[in-house]
C-alpha positions in Angstrom: 72.3 -46.7 -1.0 70.1 -49.5 -2.6 67.0 -48.5 -4.5 63.4 -48.8 -2.6 61.5 -51.5 -4.6 58.3 -50.4 -5.1 54.6 -51.9 -5.4 54.7 -50.9 -8.9 58.0 -52.8 -10.3 56.5 -55.7 -8.1 53.4 -55.2 -10.4 55.6 -54.6 -13.5 57.5 -57.3 -12.8 54.6 -60.2 -12.9 53.2 -58.0 -15.0 49.8 -57.2 -13.0 48.0 -54.1 -11.4 49.5 -51.9 -8.7 45.7 -52.6 -7.7 46.4 -55.9 -7.2 49.7 -55.9 -5.6 48.2 -53.6 -3.0 45.4 -55.8 -2.6 47.6 -58.9 -2.2 50.0 -57.7 0.2 47.8 -56.3 3.2 46.4 -59.3 3.0 42.9 -58.0 1.8 40.4 -60.0 -0.1 39.6 -59.8 -3.8 42.8 -61.7 -4.8 42.9 -65.4 -5.2 45.2 -67.6 -3.5 47.4 -68.4 -6.2 47.9 -64.6 -7.2 48.2 -63.3 -3.5 51.0 -65.8 -3.2 53.1 -65.3 -6.7 52.5 -61.4 -5.2 54.6 -62.3 -1.8 56.9 -64.4 -3.7 57.9 -61.8 -5.8 57.7 -59.2 -2.9 60.4 -61.4 -1.5 62.9 -62.0 -4.4 62.9 -58.5 -5.0 64.1 -57.6 -2.0 60.9 -55.8 -1.0 60.3 -57.0 3.2 64.2 -56.6 3.7 63.5 -53.1 3.2 64.0 -51.2 6.6 61.0 -49.8 8.3 60.6 -47.4 11.3 59.2 -49.8 14.1 56.2 -47.9 15.1 56.3 -46.9 18.7 57.2 -43.7 20.6 60.6 -42.6 22.3 58.6 -44.0 25.4 58.9 -47.3 24.1 63.0 -48.0 24.1 63.9 -50.9 26.4 65.9 -48.2 28.4 63.1 -46.3 29.3 60.3 -49.0 30.1 60.7 -48.8 33.0 60.6 -45.2 33.7 57.4 -44.6 31.9 54.3 -44.8 33.5 52.6 -46.1 30.3 51.6 -49.7 30.4 53.6 -51.4 27.5 52.6 -55.0 26.1 53.5 -57.6 23.9 51.3 -59.2 21.0 51.2 -63.0 21.4 50.2 -64.2 18.0 48.6 -68.0 18.4 46.1 -68.8 15.6 45.8 -72.4 15.8 43.7 -72.1 19.4 41.9 -75.4 19.3 45.7 -77.4 20.2 48.1 -74.6 20.3 47.0 -72.6 23.7 47.7 -72.1 27.6 46.3 -75.8 28.3 48.6 -77.8 25.9 51.2 -79.4 27.6 54.1 -78.4 24.6 52.7 -75.1 24.1 51.3 -73.6 27.5 54.7 -74.2 28.6 56.1 -71.9 25.5 53.5 -69.6 27.1 54.5 -69.9 30.2 58.4 -68.6 29.8 56.8 -65.5 28.0 54.3 -64.2 30.3 56.5 -65.0 33.2 59.4 -62.7 31.0 56.8 -59.9 30.5 55.8 -60.0 33.7 59.0 -59.6 35.2 59.3 -56.7 32.6 56.3 -54.7 34.2 54.9 -55.6 30.2 51.2 -56.7 29.2 50.3 -59.7 27.3 47.7 -59.8 24.4 47.0 -63.0 23.2 45.2 -63.0 20.0 43.9 -66.2 18.6 42.3 -64.6 15.1 43.2 -66.0 11.7 41.1 -63.6 9.1 43.6 -61.1 8.5 41.1 -58.6 8.4 39.4 -59.2 12.0 43.1 -58.8 13.2 44.2 -56.0 11.5 41.1 -53.9 13.4 41.8 -56.0 16.6 44.7 -54.3 16.6 45.8 -50.9 18.1 49.4 -50.5 17.4 49.5 -48.1 20.5 51.4 -48.8 23.3 52.5 -52.3 21.1 55.8 -53.3 21.4 56.1 -56.2 18.9 54.5 -60.0 18.3 55.4 -63.0 19.5 54.1 -65.5 17.4 53.7 -69.0 18.7 53.1 -72.1 16.2 52.2 -72.1 12.4 51.0 -69.1 11.5 49.6 -68.1 8.0 51.8 -65.5 5.8 48.8 -63.0 5.2 48.7 -62.4 8.6 52.7 -62.4 9.5 52.7 -60.1 6.3 50.3 -57.6 8.1 52.3 -57.3 10.9 55.7 -56.7 8.9 53.4 -54.5 7.1 53.0 -52.3 10.0 56.6 -52.3 10.8 56.0 -54.0 14.5 59.1 -56.3 15.4 58.2 -59.8 15.5 60.0 -62.9 16.7 58.7 -66.4 16.4 58.6 -69.1 18.2 58.8 -72.9 17.0 58.0 -71.6 13.3 59.2 -69.2 10.4 58.7 -68.2 7.2 60.5 -67.5 4.6 58.8 -64.8 2.9 58.5 -62.4 5.8 62.2 -61.1 7.7 62.5 -62.0 11.5 64.3 -63.5 14.7 63.0 -67.1 15.4 63.8 -69.5 18.5 64.1 -73.4 17.6 65.2 -76.3 19.5 68.1 -77.4 18.1 65.7 -80.5 16.6 68.1 -81.6 13.7 71.2 -82.2 16.4 69.4 -83.8 19.2 67.5 -86.1 17.3 70.4 -87.4 15.1 72.1 -87.9 18.8 69.2 -90.1 19.9 68.9 -92.4 16.7 72.4 -92.8 16.6 71.9 -93.7 20.3 69.2 -96.0 19.1 71.5 -97.9 16.3 74.3 -98.0 18.8 72.1 -100.0 20.9 71.9 -102.7 17.7 68.9 -101.1 15.9 69.5 -101.4 12.2 65.5 -101.8 11.0 64.4 -98.5 12.4 61.8 -96.0 11.4 60.3 -92.8 11.8 56.8 -91.7 12.0 55.8 -88.4 11.5 55.4 -85.9 8.6 57.8 -84.0 7.6 55.2 -80.9 6.2 53.6 -80.2 9.1 56.6 -78.0 10.7 59.7 -77.0 10.8 60.3 -78.5 13.5 59.0 -82.1 12.4 60.9 -81.5 9.3 64.2 -80.8 10.9 63.5 -83.6 13.0 63.5 -86.0 10.3 66.6 -84.6 8.6 68.4 -85.9 11.7 66.7 -89.7 12.2 67.9 -89.5 8.4 71.3 -87.5 8.6 72.0 -90.5 11.8 71.6 -92.9 9.2 73.1 -92.5 6.5 76.2 -91.3 9.0 75.7 -95.2 10.2 75.2 -96.2 6.5 71.9 -97.7 7.5 69.2 -96.9 4.2 66.4 -95.2 5.5 64.1 -96.9 5.3 59.8 -95.8 4.2 58.2 -94.8 7.9 54.5 -94.0 8.3 53.9 -90.2 6.9 51.3 -89.4 8.9 48.5 -87.5 6.9 48.6 -83.5 8.1 44.7 -83.3 8.9 44.9 -86.3 10.8 48.4 -84.6 13.0 46.9 -81.4 12.7 43.2 -82.7 14.5 45.2 -84.9 17.1 43.4 -88.6 15.1 46.0 -90.2 14.0 45.4 -93.5 16.3 43.6 -94.9 13.7 46.2 -94.4 11.0 49.2 -95.6 13.6 46.8 -98.9 14.7 46.3 -100.0 10.9 50.4 -99.5 10.0 51.3 -101.3 13.1 48.7 -104.4 12.7 49.7 -104.2 9.1 53.6 -104.9 10.2 52.3 -107.2 12.6 50.9 -109.4 10.1 53.7 -109.2 8.0 56.1 -109.7 10.2 58.2 -106.5 9.6 57.7 -104.8 12.3 60.9 -102.4 12.8 62.9 -102.7 16.3 62.9 -99.1 17.1 60.1 -96.4 16.4 61.8 -92.9 16.3 58.2 -90.5 17.0 58.2 -86.8 15.8 56.9 -85.8 18.7 55.7 -87.5 22.3 52.0 -87.3 21.0 52.6 -89.8 18.5 54.9 -92.0 20.4 52.7 -92.6 23.6 49.9 -93.7 20.9 52.1 -95.9 19.2 53.5 -97.5 22.2 49.8 -98.5 23.5 48.8 -99.4 20.0 51.9 -102.0 20.3 51.2 -103.6 23.9 47.4 -103.6 22.8 48.2 -105.6 20.0 50.5 -107.9 22.3 54.2 -106.5 21.6 56.3 -106.2 23.9 57.6 -102.6 24.8 61.0 -102.4 25.1 61.8 -105.9 24.3 60.8 -106.1 21.1 59.8 -102.8 19.6 61.9 -99.5 21.4 59.8 -96.4 21.1 60.7 -92.8 21.2 58.9 -89.7 21.1 60.6 -85.6 21.2 59.2 -82.8 23.7 59.6 -84.4 27.3 55.7 -83.9 27.7 54.0 -84.3 31.1 52.8 -87.3 30.1 56.2 -88.8 28.8 57.1 -90.0 32.2 53.6 -91.4 33.1 52.3 -95.2 31.5 54.4 -98.5 31.4 56.7 -98.4 30.3 57.9 -94.4 30.3 58.7 -92.6 27.2 62.2 -92.1 26.3 62.1 -88.7 24.9 64.2 -85.4 24.0 63.9 -82.3 26.6 62.5 -79.2 24.9 63.4 -76.2 26.9 60.0 -75.0 26.4 59.5 -72.1 28.9 63.6 -71.4 28.1 62.1 -70.9 24.2 59.7 -68.2 25.6 61.4 -66.5 27.8 64.3 -66.0 24.9 61.9 -64.8 22.3 61.0 -61.9 24.7 64.4 -61.0 25.2 65.3 -60.8 21.7 62.3 -58.9 20.9 63.3 -56.6 23.5 67.1 -56.7 21.5 65.5 -55.9 18.3 64.0 -53.0 19.0 67.2 -51.6 20.3 68.9 -52.6 17.3 66.8 -52.6 14.6 69.5 -52.8 11.7 71.4 -55.7 13.3 70.8 -59.0 11.7 68.3 -61.6 11.9 68.9 -64.2 14.2 68.0 -68.5 14.0 68.4 -69.0 17.7 68.5 -72.4 18.7 68.2 -73.7 22.5 69.9 -77.3 23.5 67.7 -80.5 23.8 68.7 -83.2 26.4 67.4 -87.0 25.6 65.9 -88.4 28.5 66.2 -91.7 29.0 63.7 -94.0 30.2 62.6 -97.4 30.0 60.4 -97.6 26.3 64.1 -98.1 24.5 66.4 -101.0 25.2 69.1 -103.0 23.2 68.0 -104.7 20.0 66.7 -108.3 20.4 68.9 -110.8 19.6 69.8 -110.8 15.9 66.9 -108.5 14.9 70.3 -106.9 12.9 70.5 -109.4 10.6 
């Protein structure tokens, strides 16, 4: 049996006090961010987080006894970025709908928490009657660490944290983006460019990798596209950035024949700006998105995109959480749900001579 990793061992490894390690791992104040990150990374490397912990539940909360119990049990759904990741969102709202429906079908409650402060989060959390947590979208390591420290099972949807062991649910972003890009290349496009930012999320990074993989397999250079600054992506204020980039490309006569966008919001913005500036879509420039939000089918031309099974992702997260409660010792899983390309009017074969 492997020897248990203690806070003192982590402290000795880093040359700091056990008190500092305790503060950093609890997510409380009094430790600067650099030190906290060093402690978390060391704890992960030493195997502190991978040690088995008993989930904080009574026998009545076992999955096979939930229906027989008269008590109301709930799952925490953590969505800290409430400004954009909420139930009204065309993307996140569908994931939430899947979670909500699946829990309701099982007679379970849902507690939505948008708190980002670790101390406030802890004060809101009452472990009694809580089965576990489903995290939706980007969540900070200290928040996840607090949940893990309490022993609650965690399933993350559309994100992962390399320092926090958990099951995860994603769309197969990389593979389906590679297929979409390969399709565009197959219709004659040789000057393609990606619009997004690898650092925004794991999904964006996988979509970018899929795009570059397709170019490499087809022997095309991976041309530098538009990297939207993270603050603009997070605030949804990327229209000026895209407008400036397209305007410069029109002026220099270097517009690509296809824009492969990291999501539909970016693609719809690019489409509208191109048309406003006199560029015909798709006759001169094809535009594709990703996610298949409701707005993708609106406007002219309608947007070629990738359908992400958003509601199914929420449902699968609930199923995985209950599976994890029942089989705590089985290996963690990264679950990929297949996405499908939705061909609409915003893409067409490359203009004659565009590949030369």
